[in-house]
Backbone as CSV, one residue per row, in Angstrom:
resi,resn,N_x,N_y,N_z,CA_x,CA_y,CA_z,C_x,C_y,C_z
1,MET,0.871,-1.451,-0.053,0.138,0.071,-0.260,1.003,1.269,-0.145
2,ALA,2.029,0.934,0.638,2.679,2.469,0.873,3.444,3.100,-0.701
3,LYS,3.616,1.937,-1.697,3.909,2.362,-2.880,2.643,2.837,-3.875
4,GLU,1.478,2.562,-3.326,0.535,2.951,-4.153,0.737,4.199,-5.002
5,PRO,0.828,5.584,-3.998,0.742,6.708,-4.549,2.119,7.082,-5.549
6,MET,3.093,6.167,-5.758,4.281,6.042,-6.779,3.285,6.114,-8.342
7,HIS,2.471,5.182,-8.031,2.014,4.678,-9.754,1.362,5.844,-10.108
8,ASN,0.698,6.904,-9.738,0.185,8.259,-10.391,1.034,9.079,-10.430
9,LEU,2.282,8.969,-10.576,3.353,9.767,-11.017,4.074,9.598,-12.233
10,CYS,4.571,10.542,-12.825,5.512,10.110,-14.127,6.867,9.567,-13.708
11,GLY,7.575,9.017,-14.748,8.595,8.341,-14.727,9.544,9.009,-13.933
12,LEU,9.942,10.274,-14.344,11.067,11.114,-13.725,10.568,11.314,-12.476
13,ALA,9.301,11.713,-12.024,9.048,12.253,-10.710,8.648,11.094,-9.863
14,ARG,8.453,9.577,-10.195,8.755,8.735,-9.574,10.187,8.444,-8.608
15,ILE,11.188,8.686,-9.753,12.668,8.657,-9.333,13.013,9.647,-8.565
16,ARG,12.588,10.793,-8.921,13.040,12.082,-7.785,12.176,11.944,-6.484
17,SER,11.009,11.267,-6.456,10.221,10.886,-5.161,10.988,10.008,-4.266
18,ALA,11.678,8.960,-5.087,12.208,7.829,-4.271,13.612,8.018,-3.909
19,TYR,14.266,8.981,-4.337,15.782,9.135,-4.379,16.188,9.490,-3.007
20,PRO,15.540,10.174,-2.316,16.093,9.988,-0.837,16.125,8.831,-0.164
21,SER,15.409,7.760,-0.489,15.537,6.351,0.157,16.390,5.239,-0.594
22,LEU,17.314,6.107,-1.626,17.774,4.910,-2.286,19.243,4.937,-1.912
23,THR,19.794,3.577,-2.170,21.222,3.474,-1.694,22.155,4.007,-2.443
24,PRO,23.449,4.485,-2.282,24.361,4.982,-3.007,24.600,4.475,-4.360
25,THR,24.775,3.435,-4.505,24.769,2.773,-5.741,23.538,2.925,-6.635
26,GLU,22.402,2.925,-6.053,20.770,2.970,-6.552,20.911,4.662,-6.889
27,LYS,21.515,5.497,-6.196,21.404,6.796,-6.319,22.551,7.375,-8.014
28,ARG,23.238,6.259,-8.081,24.121,6.434,-9.120,23.156,6.277,-10.522
29,VAL,22.582,5.319,-10.259,21.479,4.896,-11.606,20.486,5.976,-11.790
30,ALA,19.801,6.641,-10.578,19.047,7.505,-10.590,19.369,8.656,-11.076
31,ASP,20.564,9.169,-11.172,21.345,10.353,-11.433,21.440,10.324,-12.868
32,TYR,21.796,8.768,-13.297,22.005,8.799,-14.987,20.615,8.802,-15.547
33,CYS,19.539,8.262,-14.901,18.192,8.369,-15.556,17.720,9.703,-15.614
34,MET,17.927,10.623,-14.544,17.286,11.904,-14.693,18.201,12.700,-15.750
35,LYS,19.680,12.386,-15.772,20.284,13.344,-16.600,19.946,12.971,-18.463
36,ARG,19.666,11.528,-18.286,19.734,11.163,-19.748,18.440,10.491,-20.004
37,PRO,17.449,10.578,-19.646,16.178,9.795,-19.917,15.985,9.430,-21.508
38,GLU,16.502,10.102,-22.001,16.320,9.797,-23.589,17.083,8.955,-23.849
39,GLU,18.083,8.703,-23.300,19.628,7.470,-23.681,18.894,6.025,-23.062
40,ILE,18.186,6.174,-21.941,18.050,5.011,-21.069,16.950,4.361,-22.010
41,ILE,15.830,5.039,-22.474,14.926,4.016,-23.230,15.582,3.131,-24.360
42,TYR,16.730,3.317,-24.755,17.405,2.357,-25.625,18.424,1.437,-25.131
43,LEU,18.433,1.661,-23.825,19.716,1.003,-23.271,18.991,-0.644,-22.814
44,SER,19.593,-1.723,-22.894,19.644,-3.115,-21.854,19.919,-2.581,-20.686
45,VAL,19.624,-3.763,-19.675,19.728,-3.664,-18.427,21.374,-3.645,-18.174
46,THR,21.872,-4.649,-19.241,23.536,-4.809,-18.988,24.148,-3.587,-19.474
47,GLN,23.612,-2.878,-20.472,24.448,-1.726,-21.041,24.138,-0.571,-19.843
48,LEU,22.936,-0.595,-19.092,23.102,0.662,-18.383,23.883,0.331,-17.039
49,SER,23.960,-0.918,-16.698,24.915,-1.111,-15.613,26.284,-1.030,-15.733
50,GLU,26.851,-1.015,-16.902,28.308,-0.955,-17.581,28.452,1.001,-17.305
51,ARG,27.406,1.452,-17.511,27.697,2.993,-17.800,27.458,3.461,-16.450
52,CYS,26.809,2.970,-15.607,26.569,3.602,-14.133,27.699,2.613,-13.430
53,GLY,28.560,1.560,-13.714,29.508,1.037,-12.991,28.923,0.485,-11.776
54,VAL,27.422,-0.363,-11.931,27.033,-0.896,-11.010,26.749,-2.696,-11.267
55,GLY,26.231,-3.454,-10.614,25.782,-4.566,-11.009,24.446,-4.737,-11.935
56,GLU,24.051,-5.562,-12.667,22.506,-5.381,-13.116,21.607,-6.002,-11.883
57,SER,22.084,-6.400,-10.912,20.771,-6.132,-9.966,20.642,-5.276,-9.488
58,THR,21.486,-4.409,-9.252,21.312,-3.115,-8.529,20.426,-2.362,-9.608
59,ILE,20.402,-2.366,-10.818,19.434,-1.911,-12.044,18.224,-2.145,-11.481
60,ILE,17.811,-3.533,-11.368,16.476,-3.939,-11.169,15.659,-3.572,-9.642
61,ARG,16.827,-3.608,-8.966,16.192,-3.106,-7.091,16.355,-1.572,-7.354
62,PHE,17.060,-1.070,-8.091,16.695,0.679,-8.314,15.156,0.605,-8.928
63,SER,14.948,0.027,-10.192,13.695,-0.068,-10.945,12.560,-0.258,-9.793
64,GLN,12.664,-1.077,-9.058,11.513,-1.700,-8.204,11.501,-0.458,-6.918
65,ALA,12.437,-0.274,-6.608,12.341,0.983,-5.427,11.851,2.315,-5.563
66,ALA,12.090,2.391,-7.010,11.419,3.757,-7.742,9.725,3.429,-7.912
67,GLY,9.331,2.316,-7.750,8.152,2.202,-8.038,7.659,1.447,-8.938
68,PHE,8.674,0.989,-10.082,8.143,0.464,-11.140,8.262,-1.243,-10.814
69,SER,7.686,-2.036,-11.745,7.622,-3.410,-11.693,8.816,-4.021,-12.121
70,GLY,9.594,-3.394,-12.865,11.180,-3.934,-13.270,11.763,-2.955,-14.320
71,TYR,12.632,-3.189,-14.824,13.483,-2.364,-15.567,12.518,-1.856,-16.982
72,HIS,12.079,-2.829,-17.395,11.053,-2.532,-18.628,10.336,-1.569,-18.313
73,ASP,9.506,-1.919,-17.123,8.506,-0.726,-16.882,8.724,0.680,-16.722
74,LEU,10.199,0.566,-16.191,10.925,1.828,-15.727,10.887,2.503,-17.220
75,LYS,11.614,1.804,-18.448,11.737,2.353,-19.523,10.561,2.837,-20.067
76,LEU,9.722,1.981,-20.277,7.877,2.183,-20.703,7.910,3.647,-20.238
77,ASN,8.017,3.475,-19.092,7.220,4.882,-18.424,8.055,6.166,-18.756
78,LEU,9.512,6.128,-18.858,9.901,7.161,-19.297,9.858,7.584,-20.753
79,ALA,9.542,6.436,-21.651,9.202,6.846,-22.897,7.910,7.384,-23.224
80,LEU,6.933,7.115,-22.441,5.620,7.682,-22.438,5.784,9.143,-22.250
81,GLU,6.471,9.499,-21.172,6.741,10.720,-20.672,7.237,11.643,-21.555
82,LEU,8.481,11.026,-22.175,9.404,11.886,-23.224,8.204,12.312,-24.205
83,SER,7.434,11.184,-24.650,6.876,11.301,-25.749,5.504,12.206,-25.719
84,ALA,4.953,12.193,-24.377,3.778,13.160,-24.220,4.215,14.688,-23.936
85,ARG,5.627,15.000,-23.472,6.471,15.937,-23.443,6.691,16.493,-24.635
86,SER,6.705,15.859,-25.860,7.301,16.359,-27.102,8.851,16.585,-27.175
87,GLN,9.526,15.852,-25.742,10.717,15.987,-26.008,11.277,14.998,-26.968
88,HIS,10.590,13.675,-26.705,11.311,12.752,-27.756,10.270,12.212,-28.290
89,PRO,9.506,12.489,-29.607,8.283,11.974,-30.107,8.723,10.765,-30.695
90,ALA,7.864,9.791,-30.793,8.009,8.377,-31.232,8.481,8.551,-32.803
91,ARG,9.210,7.812,-33.434,10.098,7.945,-34.796,9.045,7.911,-35.599
92,GLU,8.020,7.349,-35.642,7.324,7.129,-36.431,6.076,8.114,-36.698
93,THR,5.986,8.918,-35.556,4.950,10.080,-35.323,5.197,11.233,-36.068
94,LEU,4.169,11.577,-36.854,4.287,12.749,-37.830,3.110,13.859,-37.345
95,ASP,3.421,14.935,-37.873,2.260,15.920,-37.199,1.244,15.592,-37.919
96,PRO,-0.009,15.900,-37.285,-1.345,15.491,-38.019,-1.567,16.089,-39.144
97,GLU,-1.325,17.210,-39.588,-1.070,18.116,-40.933,-0.352,17.603,-41.825
98,SER,0.569,16.572,-41.492,1.513,16.152,-42.745,0.446,15.604,-43.621
99,SER,1.279,15.638,-44.861,0.895,14.947,-46.077,1.207,13.349,-46.188
100,THR,0.553,12.886,-47.185,0.786,11.345,-47.547,1.948,11.274,-48.115
101,ALA,2.416,12.445,-48.909,3.595,11.851,-49.499,4.399,12.295,-48.332
102,ALA,4.549,12.903,-47.161,5.641,13.344,-46.096,5.533,11.831,-45.375
103,LEU,4.480,11.251,-45.289,4.404,10.071,-44.362,5.374,9.045,-45.251
104,VAL,4.926,8.676,-46.880,5.889,7.845,-47.448,7.177,8.252,-47.131
105,GLU,7.798,9.432,-47.593,9.149,9.719,-47.168,9.777,9.475,-46.177
106,ARG,8.952,10.079,-44.766,9.496,9.315,-43.624,9.553,7.881,-43.251
107,VAL,8.661,7.273,-43.395,8.597,5.718,-43.275,9.732,5.071,-44.045
108,THR,9.732,5.418,-45.372,10.869,4.887,-46.280,12.096,5.116,-45.924
109,ALA,12.493,6.332,-45.233,13.810,6.846,-44.953,13.943,5.872,-43.592
110,MET,13.154,5.828,-42.782,13.457,4.951,-41.297,13.742,3.343,-41.732
111,ASN,13.028,2.841,-42.713,13.376,1.611,-42.978,14.457,1.387,-43.857
112,MET,14.602,2.267,-44.709,16.079,1.959,-45.426,17.135,2.437,-44.401
113,GLY,17.028,3.177,-43.434,17.907,3.560,-42.550,18.529,2.170,-42.037
114,ALA,17.257,1.395,-41.330,17.660,0.220,-40.266,18.569,-1.025,-41.294
115,ILE,18.571,-0.666,-42.689,19.005,-1.583,-43.345,20.737,-1.232,-43.868
116,GLN,20.536,0.108,-43.778,22.004,0.589,-43.987,22.760,0.707,-42.665
117,ASP,22.208,0.915,-41.701,22.794,0.762,-40.387,23.156,-0.377,-40.186
118,THR,22.377,-1.635,-40.233,22.842,-3.021,-40.217,24.279,-3.429,-40.839
119,SER,23.890,-3.022,-42.213,25.183,-3.068,-43.318,26.482,-2.876,-42.513
120,LYS,26.242,-1.327,-42.105,27.632,-0.855,-41.577,28.069,-1.799,-40.211
121,LEU,27.386,-2.383,-39.498,27.410,-3.320,-38.414,28.189,-4.608,-38.808
122,VAL,27.881,-5.108,-40.078,28.436,-6.413,-40.595,29.814,-6.455,-40.176
123,ASP,30.194,-7.597,-39.138,31.491,-8.040,-39.141,31.867,-9.017,-40.407
124,ALA,32.391,-9.090,-41.210,32.221,-10.035,-42.239,32.948,-11.662,-41.980
125,GLU,33.854,-11.117,-40.919,34.488,-12.354,-40.389,33.543,-13.140,-39.688
126,ASN,32.881,-12.772,-38.879,31.627,-13.397,-38.370,30.692,-14.099,-39.390
127,LEU,30.413,-13.097,-40.094,29.315,-13.439,-40.958,29.851,-14.760,-41.996
128,ALA,31.009,-14.597,-42.359,31.478,-15.877,-43.081,31.875,-17.115,-42.098
129,GLN,32.056,-17.034,-40.675,32.138,-18.279,-40.156,30.783,-18.602,-39.893
130,ALA,29.792,-17.859,-39.475,28.247,-18.438,-39.539,28.148,-19.082,-40.776
131,VAL,28.286,-18.676,-41.948,27.973,-19.233,-43.021,28.570,-20.832,-43.413
132,GLU,29.519,-21.082,-42.638,30.474,-21.813,-42.628,29.671,-22.945,-41.591
133,LYS,29.424,-22.371,-40.383,28.595,-23.382,-39.703,27.390,-23.890,-39.855
134,ILE,26.648,-22.866,-40.583,25.508,-23.563,-41.278,25.488,-24.468,-42.585
135,LEU,26.595,-24.431,-43.233,26.922,-25.058,-44.423,27.100,-26.500,-43.709
136,GLU,27.672,-26.559,-42.380,28.271,-27.820,-41.897,27.244,-28.329,-41.001
137,ALA,26.237,-27.791,-40.858,25.180,-28.249,-39.951,24.385,-29.249,-40.190
138,LYS,23.938,-30.412,-39.359,22.893,-31.343,-39.390,21.801,-31.188,-39.236
139,ARG,21.374,-29.883,-38.636,20.066,-29.564,-38.189,20.545,-28.161,-37.907
140,LEU,19.187,-26.978,-38.448,19.118,-25.776,-38.187,18.067,-25.360,-37.477
141,PHE,18.316,-24.747,-36.367,16.832,-24.216,-35.375,17.096,-22.619,-35.075
142,PHE,16.031,-22.087,-35.557,15.813,-20.886,-35.212,14.828,-20.371,-34.287
143,PHE,15.385,-19.710,-33.103,14.576,-19.288,-32.195,14.061,-17.916,-32.096
144,GLY,13.154,-17.544,-31.403,12.917,-16.252,-31.127,11.222,-16.116,-30.802
145,VAL,10.748,-15.037,-29.950,9.768,-14.794,-29.579,8.806,-13.675,-30.203
146,GLY,7.811,-13.486,-30.004,6.869,-12.369,-30.625,7.133,-12.123,-32.047
147,THR,7.443,-10.789,-32.549,7.896,-10.742,-33.709,9.514,-11.165,-34.040
148,SER,10.220,-11.322,-33.199,11.434,-12.220,-33.502,11.250,-13.542,-33.909
149,GLY,9.912,-14.223,-33.293,9.438,-15.684,-33.593,9.005,-15.306,-34.931
150,ILE,8.259,-14.582,-35.706,8.117,-14.450,-37.080,9.269,-14.326,-37.794
151,THR,10.257,-13.643,-37.490,11.450,-13.618,-37.958,12.095,-15.257,-38.172
152,ALA,12.045,-15.899,-36.891,12.618,-17.144,-37.067,11.918,-17.939,-37.985
153,ALA,10.589,-18.004,-37.955,10.007,-18.584,-39.387,9.980,-18.493,-40.639
154,ASP,10.565,-17.131,-40.637,11.079,-16.334,-42.241,12.201,-17.272,-42.398
155,ALA,13.181,-17.417,-41.727,14.417,-17.755,-41.605,14.486,-19.275,-41.888
156,GLN,13.456,-20.104,-41.279,13.085,-21.450,-41.452,12.955,-21.724,-43.067
157,SER,11.875,-20.971,-43.414,11.324,-20.599,-44.969,12.470,-20.911,-45.793
158,LYS,13.287,-19.893,-45.561,14.256,-19.801,-46.662,15.392,-20.807,-46.696
159,PHE,15.756,-21.509,-45.703,16.884,-22.582,-45.777,16.138,-23.798,-46.114
160,LEU,14.789,-23.901,-45.815,13.990,-25.168,-46.378,13.965,-25.339,-47.625
161,ARG,14.327,-24.175,-48.405,13.990,-24.242,-49.861,15.339,-24.705,-50.562
162,ILE,16.523,-24.621,-49.721,17.582,-25.081,-50.402,18.112,-26.302,-49.603
163,GLY,17.325,-27.309,-48.995,17.418,-28.435,-48.455,17.667,-28.688,-47.347
164,PHE,18.090,-27.483,-46.397,18.374,-27.685,-45.046,17.205,-28.404,-44.163
165,LEU,17.661,-29.017,-43.272,16.690,-29.526,-42.150,16.523,-28.557,-41.084
166,ALA,15.561,-27.385,-41.355,15.406,-26.272,-40.656,14.059,-26.195,-39.633
167,TYR,14.346,-25.871,-38.554,13.065,-25.964,-37.638,12.921,-24.554,-37.114
168,ALA,11.927,-24.310,-36.865,11.517,-22.569,-36.086,10.236,-23.222,-34.997
169,PRO,10.650,-23.584,-33.952,9.550,-24.060,-33.093,8.528,-22.856,-32.624
170,ALA,7.410,-23.036,-32.721,6.379,-21.935,-32.501,6.234,-21.318,-31.226
171,ASP,6.326,-21.788,-30.012,6.439,-21.173,-28.882,7.659,-21.523,-27.709
172,SER,7.697,-20.786,-26.771,8.617,-20.805,-26.101,9.143,-21.981,-25.435
173,HIS,8.027,-22.932,-25.064,8.253,-24.210,-24.489,8.634,-25.254,-25.562
174,GLN,8.326,-25.112,-26.551,8.748,-26.096,-27.758,9.990,-25.578,-28.026
175,GLN,10.364,-24.280,-28.029,11.896,-23.915,-28.222,12.874,-24.528,-27.325
176,ILE,12.630,-24.702,-25.814,13.319,-24.976,-24.822,13.328,-26.528,-24.958
177,MET,12.368,-27.281,-25.495,12.109,-28.680,-25.459,13.174,-28.810,-26.726
178,SER,13.191,-28.510,-27.789,14.171,-28.457,-29.010,15.552,-28.278,-28.531
179,ALA,15.615,-27.291,-27.524,17.060,-27.233,-27.290,17.627,-28.369,-26.446
180,ALA,16.575,-28.866,-25.597,16.981,-30.063,-24.732,17.323,-31.113,-25.752
181,HIS,17.514,-31.276,-26.706,17.524,-32.349,-27.878,18.757,-32.043,-28.735
182,VAL,19.247,-30.763,-28.807,20.464,-30.460,-29.711,21.454,-31.191,-29.254
183,GLY,22.547,-31.145,-30.345,23.948,-31.603,-29.830,24.927,-30.952,-30.740
184,PRO,26.336,-31.298,-30.639,27.397,-31.067,-31.616,26.681,-31.496,-33.006
185,GLY,26.940,-30.381,-33.942,26.762,-30.729,-35.070,25.716,-29.671,-35.555
186,ASP,24.527,-29.475,-34.507,23.539,-28.696,-35.050,23.946,-27.157,-34.585
187,VAL,22.996,-26.344,-35.341,23.503,-25.006,-35.097,22.108,-24.258,-34.781
188,CYS,22.176,-23.296,-33.663,21.115,-22.630,-33.190,20.992,-21.269,-33.390
189,VAL,20.368,-20.547,-34.017,20.414,-19.287,-34.360,19.231,-18.528,-33.516
190,ALA,19.254,-17.583,-33.057,18.480,-16.809,-32.195,18.385,-15.368,-32.319
191,PHE,16.982,-14.821,-32.360,16.857,-13.632,-32.996,16.209,-12.875,-31.593
192,SER,16.861,-11.760,-31.261,16.215,-10.883,-29.867,16.766,-9.567,-30.364
193,HIS,16.037,-8.535,-30.653,16.507,-7.004,-30.524,17.053,-6.814,-29.377
194,SER,16.606,-6.839,-28.062,17.304,-6.383,-27.029,18.407,-7.375,-26.397
195,GLY,18.417,-8.790,-26.965,19.489,-9.682,-26.303,19.155,-10.083,-24.986
196,SER,18.157,-9.665,-24.665,17.890,-10.084,-23.251,16.416,-10.746,-22.763
197,THR,15.703,-11.404,-24.057,14.678,-11.927,-23.945,14.866,-12.916,-23.182
198,LYS,14.167,-13.315,-21.956,14.526,-14.433,-20.837,14.408,-15.943,-21.670
199,ASP,13.187,-16.045,-22.417,12.800,-17.323,-22.817,13.665,-17.591,-23.925
200,THR,13.918,-16.592,-24.554,15.171,-17.104,-26.162,16.653,-17.159,-25.028
201,VAL,16.936,-16.539,-24.251,17.986,-16.406,-23.076,18.238,-17.967,-22.633
202,ASP,17.311,-18.421,-22.113,17.149,-19.790,-21.222,17.017,-20.741,-22.286
203,THR,16.505,-20.634,-23.561,16.787,-21.738,-24.613,18.258,-21.808,-25.127
204,MET,18.981,-20.409,-25.416,20.086,-20.609,-25.989,21.051,-21.231,-24.969
205,ARG,20.897,-20.902,-23.671,21.761,-21.422,-22.698,21.763,-22.823,-22.676
206,LEU,20.597,-23.734,-22.707,20.163,-25.042,-22.576,21.189,-25.562,-23.984
207,ALA,20.751,-25.014,-25.158,21.510,-25.461,-26.473,22.817,-25.468,-26.453
208,LYS,23.609,-24.215,-26.098,25.082,-24.428,-25.615,25.528,-25.281,-24.731
209,ALA,24.766,-25.534,-23.497,25.166,-26.481,-22.716,25.353,-28.291,-23.464
210,ASN,24.452,-28.216,-24.335,24.340,-29.579,-25.060,25.144,-29.695,-26.115
211,GLY,26.067,-28.640,-26.446,27.109,-28.754,-27.188,26.643,-27.953,-28.719
212,ALA,25.652,-27.540,-29.197,25.199,-26.796,-30.317,26.143,-25.833,-30.513
213,CYS,26.156,-25.365,-31.585,26.758,-23.953,-32.123,25.514,-22.784,-32.049
214,THR,25.919,-21.759,-31.210,24.958,-21.291,-31.186,25.333,-19.539,-31.739
215,ILE,24.463,-19.222,-32.319,24.544,-17.563,-33.264,23.413,-16.935,-32.620
216,THR,23.505,-15.392,-32.310,22.739,-14.779,-32.152,22.750,-13.340,-33.113
217,ILE,21.449,-13.123,-33.258,21.322,-11.997,-34.278,20.586,-10.858,-33.389
218,THR,21.261,-9.719,-32.973,20.757,-8.641,-31.983,21.357,-7.324,-32.225
219,ASP,20.640,-6.210,-31.814,20.958,-4.997,-31.464,21.992,-4.827,-30.718
220,ALA,21.789,-5.428,-29.611,22.650,-5.178,-28.373,24.325,-5.830,-28.457
221,VAL,25.050,-4.766,-28.149,26.427,-5.177,-28.243,26.628,-5.983,-26.827
222,LYS,25.978,-5.365,-25.890,26.438,-6.053,-24.207,24.836,-6.625,-24.139
223,ALA,24.556,-7.878,-23.846,23.320,-8.379,-23.374,23.685,-9.787,-22.833
224,PRO,22.785,-10.329,-22.033,23.083,-11.768,-21.690,23.410,-12.885,-22.761
225,MET,22.603,-12.743,-23.842,22.676,-13.484,-24.752,23.743,-13.720,-25.435
226,ILE,24.571,-12.610,-25.520,26.068,-12.349,-26.094,26.989,-13.171,-25.447
227,GLU,26.594,-13.724,-24.122,27.717,-14.450,-23.494,27.407,-15.987,-23.677
228,LEU,26.553,-16.303,-24.020,26.097,-17.861,-24.722,25.986,-17.922,-26.145
229,SER,26.838,-17.181,-26.919,26.916,-17.176,-28.179,28.111,-17.745,-28.735
230,ASP,28.588,-18.383,-29.801,29.620,-18.651,-30.405,30.230,-17.867,-31.429
231,LEU,28.694,-17.055,-31.859,29.200,-15.806,-32.917,27.722,-15.049,-32.864
232,VAL,28.079,-13.773,-33.115,26.933,-12.631,-32.740,27.051,-11.796,-34.324
233,LEU,26.057,-11.839,-34.720,25.837,-10.798,-36.022,25.126,-9.541,-35.270
234,LEU,25.404,-8.454,-35.462,24.573,-7.220,-35.021,23.761,-6.555,-35.960
235,THR,22.515,-6.006,-35.543,21.983,-5.493,-36.533,21.545,-3.999,-36.175
236,GLY,21.245,-2.943,-36.972,20.973,-1.798,-36.261,19.629,-1.282,-36.480
237,SER,18.911,-1.122,-35.434,17.760,-0.695,-35.471,16.997,0.079,-34.053
238,ALA,17.794,0.774,-33.558,17.448,1.214,-31.987,16.141,1.344,-32.184
239,GLU,15.394,1.034,-31.205,13.666,1.614,-30.961,13.715,1.715,-29.132
240,ASP,12.812,2.339,-28.975,12.460,2.423,-27.529,11.104,1.569,-27.082
241,PRO,10.724,1.508,-25.902,9.908,0.416,-25.632,8.298,0.563,-26.304
242,LEU,7.961,1.986,-27.005,6.938,2.147,-27.330,6.910,1.557,-28.631
243,GLN,7.961,1.277,-29.391,8.224,0.972,-30.905,8.411,-0.767,-30.497
244,GLY,8.298,-1.412,-29.880,8.545,-2.902,-29.985,7.989,-3.639,-30.922
245,GLY,8.518,-4.170,-31.779,8.152,-5.059,-32.682,7.852,-4.145,-34.191
246,SER,8.572,-3.298,-34.080,8.406,-2.413,-35.223,8.817,-2.926,-36.791
247,LEU,8.071,-2.804,-37.756,8.775,-3.085,-38.922,10.311,-2.604,-39.395
248,ARG,10.908,-1.738,-38.384,12.390,-1.337,-38.978,12.914,-2.312,-37.823
249,SER,12.826,-2.726,-37.006,13.339,-3.706,-36.295,13.505,-5.146,-37.223
250,LYS,12.148,-5.543,-37.444,12.079,-6.687,-38.164,13.029,-6.816,-39.357
251,LEU,12.823,-5.701,-40.351,13.621,-5.384,-41.662,15.112,-5.796,-41.300
252,ALA,15.796,-4.839,-40.159,17.182,-5.192,-39.818,17.548,-7.099,-39.871
253,GLN,16.356,-7.657,-39.100,16.685,-8.925,-38.781,16.684,-9.808,-40.233
254,VAL,15.756,-9.197,-41.007,15.315,-10.201,-42.310,16.614,-9.819,-43.336
255,HIS,17.117,-8.451,-43.034,18.361,-8.478,-43.892,19.840,-9.536,-43.674
256,MET,19.751,-9.611,-41.982,20.891,-10.282,-42.077,20.566,-11.794,-42.200
257,ILE,19.528,-12.298,-42.247,19.025,-13.614,-42.734,19.395,-13.566,-44.161
258,ASP,19.099,-12.721,-45.051,19.385,-12.602,-46.207,20.817,-12.849,-46.827
259,LEU,21.752,-12.283,-45.910,23.014,-12.032,-45.814,23.426,-13.471,-45.546
260,LEU,22.982,-13.916,-44.754,23.616,-15.653,-44.189,22.863,-16.431,-45.351
261,TYR,21.745,-16.377,-45.884,21.251,-17.417,-46.919,22.056,-17.038,-48.205
262,THR,22.163,-15.760,-48.582,22.910,-15.502,-49.583,24.332,-16.013,-49.839
263,GLY,24.748,-15.937,-48.769,26.186,-16.390,-48.578,25.985,-17.944,-48.735
264,VAL,25.157,-18.770,-47.977,25.194,-20.266,-47.931,24.709,-20.825,-49.653
265,ALA,23.915,-19.711,-50.194,23.398,-20.220,-51.484,24.807,-19.792,-52.396
266,HIS,25.416,-19.051,-52.352,26.805,-18.876,-53.231,27.742,-19.976,-52.873
267,ARG,27.717,-20.347,-51.590,28.870,-21.387,-51.408,28.527,-22.895,-52.089
268,LEU,27.354,-23.102,-52.136,26.376,-24.359,-52.427,26.753,-24.242,-54.252
269,GLY,26.903,-23.025,-54.819,27.113,-23.126,-56.157,25.942,-23.554,-57.133
270,GLN,26.139,-24.243,-58.372,25.228,-24.656,-58.929,24.089,-25.630,-58.475
271,GLU,24.589,-26.260,-57.483,23.901,-27.264,-56.714,22.443,-26.360,-56.086
272,VAL,22.529,-25.208,-55.787,21.416,-24.544,-55.110,20.625,-24.640,-56.176
273,VAL,20.750,-24.443,-57.426,19.781,-24.453,-58.380,18.765,-25.414,-58.462
274,GLU,19.273,-26.610,-58.149,18.631,-28.003,-58.350,17.626,-28.295,-56.649
275,LEU,18.697,-27.793,-55.840,17.453,-27.486,-54.620,16.504,-26.895,-54.742
276,LYS,16.435,-25.680,-55.189,15.610,-24.256,-55.278,14.440,-25.304,-56.387
277,LYS,14.732,-26.274,-57.221,14.061,-26.625,-58.328,12.938,-27.602,-57.534
278,LYS,13.797,-28.565,-56.801,12.929,-29.666,-55.845,12.104,-28.968,-55.129
279,SER,12.382,-27.904,-54.364,11.395,-27.114,-53.470,10.236,-26.663,-54.451
280,ALA,10.599,-26.200,-55.592,9.669,-25.544,-56.461,8.446,-26.398,-56.944
281,LEU,9.078,-27.508,-57.258,8.117,-28.775,-57.779,7.244,-29.333,-56.696
282,SER,7.916,-29.445,-55.340,6.983,-30.044,-54.256,5.566,-29.360,-54.266
283,VAL,5.571,-28.039,-54.434,4.443,-27.284,-54.208,3.947,-26.700,-55.222
284,VAL,4.150,-27.034,-56.507,3.655,-26.690,-57.791,2.258,-26.956,-57.704
285,ASP,1.621,-28.141,-57.382,0.172,-28.325,-57.371,-0.754,-27.605,-56.332
286,LYS,0.134,-26.666,-55.907,-0.859,-26.058,-54.680,-1.365,-24.886,-55.220
287,LEU,-0.967,-24.442,-56.393,-1.491,-23.412,-57.065,-2.454,-23.470,-58.101
288,TYR,-3.301,-22.399,-58.159,-4.440,-22.776,-59.177,-4.000,-22.645,-60.732
C-alpha cells in the first residue's frame, strides 16, 4: 500500500520521489536516468549497468525501489513521459497535418536506415564463420519470441528451400524442449532485438550446454545472450519500448537472414539451383 501513490507519478517524478531512500549505488543509476532519460529508453539492463558502474541486480533493485515493476516498466514509463512532453516523440509520429507524401518519405527513410545501419555493423569475418557453420550443420534451429519468432519462421522457410533440415518451434516451450535435444553438429540461431529476452536466453543457454553451435542476431552489443553465443551478428535498429516489434527492427533482422542465406547459397554454387527446383516442384500443385 505504501507504494500506491508512486503509480500516479510520471517516470522521472517517481525517481525523484524515491531518491532520498535509495542506496548510494542506486542513486548513481537514478542520477543517470534523470540526466539522460532519452538515452535510457534504448539501453538494455546490461548496458545501463556498465555505464553506471554497478551490477545488473542494482538496476533491477533501483527500478523496483522507484515504484516500477522492473527495468522494462521503467523504460516504458520514461518513453511515455518523453513522448507526451514532445521532448522525444516516437519516430513513427508525424504532425497530424503532414501530407501522405511526407508520410511515405518518412517511413521509407526509416526503413532504409535500418538496412543501411545493419550493413555498417556487419562483421565480415563473423558472417563468413556463420555461413560455414550453417553449411556444416546437421540441423538448423531458429529461435525467437514475439515478432522475432516471425523472423525465425521466415529464416526456416528460406533454408528449407535449399535443402536444409530447418526448424522454428512456434512457442517458448517448444523452443526449450528442442534445445534439450540438440547436440554437436546442430546450429541454433536466435533472434532478439534486446539480446535480453528471457525465454530465448534460457533456450540458448540449454542449447550451448548441449554442445550446439549458437549464433545470435541482435541489436545489443552487451546483453546476456552475447555470453551464450559462439558468434554474434549485429543489427542496427534502435527503438524505444513504445516501438517494440516495429517493422524497422524486423527489416534489420530479415536483412541479416538474407546475408546468411545468400552467403550459403553462393557457397553451394550450381547445386543450389537444383535444390530450389526440387522445392518449387514440391508445391507446384498447390497453385491454381
